[in-house]
ZAMARGU-4260 file (C-alpha; in steps of 0.2 Angstrom, whole numbers, plus 5000, padded with zeros to 4 digits):
<rodrens>
0) 4884/4923/5129 | 4889/4927/5146 | 4884/4945/5153 | 4895/4958/5148 | 4902/4950/5132
5) 4906/4962/5119 | 4901/4961/5101 | 4908/4974/5087 | 4901/4973/5070 | 4910/4982/5054
10) 4898/4982/5039 | 4909/4985/5024 | 4899/4976/5010 | 4886/4986/5000 | 4877/4986/4984
15) 4891/4997/4977 | 4905/4987/4984 | 4900/4969/4986 | 4917/4963/4985 | 4921/4970/5003
20) 4920/4959/5019 | 4909/4961/5034 | 4917/4959/5051 | 4911/4953/5068 | 4922/4954/5083
25) 4916/4944/5098 | 4924/4945/5115 | 4919/4932/5128 | 4921/4937/5146 | 4925/4923/5157
30) 4933/4919/5173 | 4929/4901/5173 | 4939/4886/5167 | 4945/4888/5149 | 4935/4874/5144
35) 4919/4884/5148 | 4924/4898/5137 | 4929/4886/5123 | 4912/4878/5126 | 4904/4895/5122
40) 4914/4898/5108 | 4909/4881/5100 | 4891/4886/5103 | 4894/4903/5094 | 4902/4894/5079
45) 4888/4882/5078 | 4875/4894/5078 | 4884/4905/5065 | 4887/4889/5055 | 4869/4885/5054
50) 4865/4903/5047 | 4879/4902/5035 | 4874/4885/5028 | 4856/4891/5026 | 4864/4906/5015
55) 4875/4895/5005 | 4892/4900/5013 | 4906/4890/5016 | 4919/4891/5032 | 4937/4895/5030
60) 4948/4895/5046 | 4963/4906/5047 | 4977/4910/5059 | 4975/4922/5073 | 4988/4930/5086
65) 4973/4932/5098 | 4957/4920/5099 | 4949/4911/5084 | 4948/4919/5067 | 4938/4911/5052
70) 4930/4917/5036 | 4914/4913/5027 | 4915/4912/5008 | 4902/4913/4995 | 4909/4906/4978
75) 4926/4906/4985 | 4925/4924/4989 | 4926/4930/5008 | 4909/4938/5013 | 4912/4938/5032
80) 4926/4938/5044 | 4923/4932/5062 | 4936/4936/5076 | 4932/4928/5093 | 4942/4932/5108
85) 4942/4926/5127 | 4943/4940/5140 | 4943/4940/5158 | 4928/4948/5168 | 4940/4952/5183
90) 4951/4963/5171 | 4936/4971/5164 | 4931/4976/5181 | 4947/4983/5186 | 4951/4991/5170
95) 4949/5008/5177 | 4959/5004/5193 | 4978/5006/5197 | 4978/4995/5212 | 4988/4980/5216
100) 4976/4968/5209 | 4976/4977/5192 | 4988/4972/5179 | 4995/4987/5169 | 4991/4987/5151
105) 4999/4996/5136 | 4992/4997/5119 | 5004/5002/5105 | 4996/5010/5089 | 5006/5011/5073
110) 5000/5026/5062 | 5002/5030/5044 | 5001/5013/5036 | 4995/5012/5018 | 5009/5015/5007
115) 5024/5004/5012 | 5022/4985/5012 | 5038/4982/5018 | 5035/4991/5034 | 5019/4982/5036
120) 5028/4966/5034 | 5041/4971/5047 | 5026/4975/5059 | 5019/4958/5055 | 5035/4950/5060
125) 5033/4956/5078 | 5024/4944/5089 | 5014/4956/5100 | 4996/4963/5098 | 5000/4980/5090
130) 4985/4990/5083 | 4988/4995/5065 | 4980/5011/5059 | 4979/5013/5040 | 4977/5029/5030
135) 4963/5028/5016 | 4968/5033/4998 | 4985/5026/4998 | 4992/5013/4986 | 4992/4999/4997
140) 4979/5003/5011 | 4967/4989/5007 | 4980/4976/5005 | 4988/4981/5021 | 4971/4981/5030
145) 4966/4965/5024 | 4982/4956/5028 | 4983/4964/5045 | 4966/4958/5049 | 4969/4940/5042
150) 4985/4939/5053 | 4975/4943/5069 | 4980/4961/5071 | 4968/4975/5076 | 4965/4988/5062
155) 4960/5006/5064 | 4955/5018/5051 | 4968/5033/5052 | 4955/5046/5048 | 4963/5061/5040
160) 4959/5078/5049 | 4964/5096/5045 | 4979/5102/5055 | 4984/5120/5059 | 5003/5117/5056
165) 5012/5115/5039 | 5010/5095/5038 | 5006/5089/5021 | 4988/5087/5020 | 4979/5071/5013
170) 4970/5073/4997 | 4954/5073/5007 | 4951/5076/5025 | 4938/5082/5037 | 4938/5100/5041
175) 4928/5113/5051 | 4913/5119/5042 | 4908/5103/5034 | 4890/5099/5034 | 4885/5083/5043
180) 4880/5074/5026 | 4898/5078/5019 | 4906/5071/5035 | 4896/5054/5035 | 4899/5053/5015
185) 4918/5055/5017 | 4919/5042/5033 | 4910/5030/5023 | 4921/5032/5007 | 4936/5030/5020
190) 4929/5014/5027 | 4927/5007/5010 | 4946/5010/5007 | 4952/5002/5023 | 4941/4987/5026
195) 4939/4977/5043 | 4942/4992/5055 | 4936/4991/5072 | 4939/5009/5077 | 4946/5026/5072
200) 4961/5037/5077 | 4964/5055/5069 | 4978/5058/5057 | 4985/5075/5061 | 4969/5085/5065
205) 4975/5098/5077 | 4962/5111/5069 | 4948/5098/5066 | 4949/5090/5084 | 4947/5107/5092
210) 4931/5111/5082 | 4916/5106/5093 | 4904/5106/5079 | 4914/5095/5067 | 4917/5082/5082
215) 4898/5082/5086 | 4895/5078/5067 | 4908/5064/5067 | 4903/5054/5083 | 4885/5049/5077
220) 4894/5042/5061 | 4905/5031/5071 | 4891/5025/5082 | 4882/5020/5066 | 4897/5010/5061
225) 4900/5002/5078 | 4917/5010/5080 | 4927/5017/5094 | 4937/5032/5094 | 4955/5035/5100
230) 4960/5053/5102 | 4978/5055/5095 | 4979/5071/5105 | 4989/5082/5092 | 4984/5096/5101
235) 4980/5102/5119 | 4965/5110/5112 | 4956/5094/5106 | 4938/5091/5111 | 4937/5074/5102
240) 4938/5063/5117 | 4926/5073/5127 | 4913/5074/5113 | 4915/5055/5111 | 4912/5052/5130
245) 4897/5064/5129 | 4890/5055/5114 | 4893/5038/5122 | 4905/5032/5109 | 4918/5019/5117
250) 4934/5030/5117 | 4951/5033/5124 | 4965/5045/5120 | 4985/5044/5119 | 4991/5048/5136
255) 5010/5046/5135 | 5021/5055/5124 | 5023/5050/5105 | 5036/5037/5102 | 5046/5043/5088
260) 5045/5062/5086 | 5064/5060/5085 | 5065/5044/5074 | 5082/5037/5080 | 5083/5020/5090
265) 5090/5027/5107 | 5077/5041/5107 | 5061/5028/5102 | 5069/5016/5115 | 5068/5029/5129
270) 5050/5035/5123 | 5045/5015/5125 | 5052/5015/5141 | 5042/5030/5147 | 5026/5022/5139
275) 5029/5007/5150 | 5031/5017/5165 | 5016/5026/5161 | 5006/5010/5161 | 5012/5005/5177
280) 5009/5022/5185 | 4992/5025/5177 | 4986/5007/5176 | 4984/5009/5157 | 4992/5019/5142
285) 4991/5021/5124 | 5006/5025/5115 | 5007/5030/5097 | 5022/5028/5084 | 5025/5026/5066
290) 5033/5012/5055 | 5049/5019/5055 | 5064/5008/5054 | 5070/5016/5070 | 5054/5013/5078
295) 5052/4995/5073 | 5070/4991/5079 | 5066/4999/5096 | 5050/4989/5098 | 5060/4972/5094
300) 5072/4978/5109 | 5061/4984/5121 | 5044/4975/5120 | 5052/4958/5126 | 5054/4967/5143
305) 5036/4972/5145 | 5030/4956/5154 | 5046/4957/5165 | 5041/4974/5170 | 5024/4969/5174
310) 5015/4977/5159 | 5003/4967/5148 | 5002/4973/5129 | 4985/4974/5122 | 4976/4979/5108
315) 4968/4997/5109 | 4949/4991/5110 | 4954/4984/5128 | 4957/5002/5134 | 4942/5011/5127
320) 4927/5014/5138
</rodrens>
């Protein structure tokens, strides 16, 4: 592959859960003709196909909003999901700059999916590269994660962490004082319940993300699973992003206000405009919202204006470093 191309692996299947699907996400970097990049993709598909054939797997293409998506099946059951994208070397080189040659980029993460399939379907109806963050242990977590991935959306594990406020806690969550083995086991369990993820962001977690010991235990687990980390920054005292950077975990953080602390269309619309402005001023921005009806309506109204304002909407993975 061209130098600098990115490969992310999500190993979800195991002897205990053979029904889960492993994921391979490949970004081909190219500034040459589109035909050259397509040729690279064809070679990758050919090589993967040869391995699949030797192992008795059959290929099934699928639809994707970005790049090429296909599955390998064994006896009709999906075993591997392969997602191949084409990226620009130039945009990667300029990703940390805010000069005139750099196109401002905005990633929007929609949190708290897992219980409401109607909200998920409303998100899927939006023709934009939105990043879906799914909570584990909810009625439709697996279903929503699988459908989001099959439709070409990027899926994160919305990792439950202890808060200092009075928010309703999840049944299981990371908390200070957990030994490393317990952290690893719980994250492993959550990844079984939210298949196909490429990264993680914290759900709540104002207590957990400010605990250096806990964050130091979490980051090696994410490295083992080849996952990036987005710090939702639910507290100014967070050390999560700094710890991820120290430990070499691809990472980023929310750097504009939450979209829907006030879940009313005019308020969310205003926050989205601030997010677009933040992307233009900073060069890149990560915004976080939730699948409220007001949020979805504001997205329908505002996102069509992004391109006209010179902002490119991207998946969260494009903004980690």
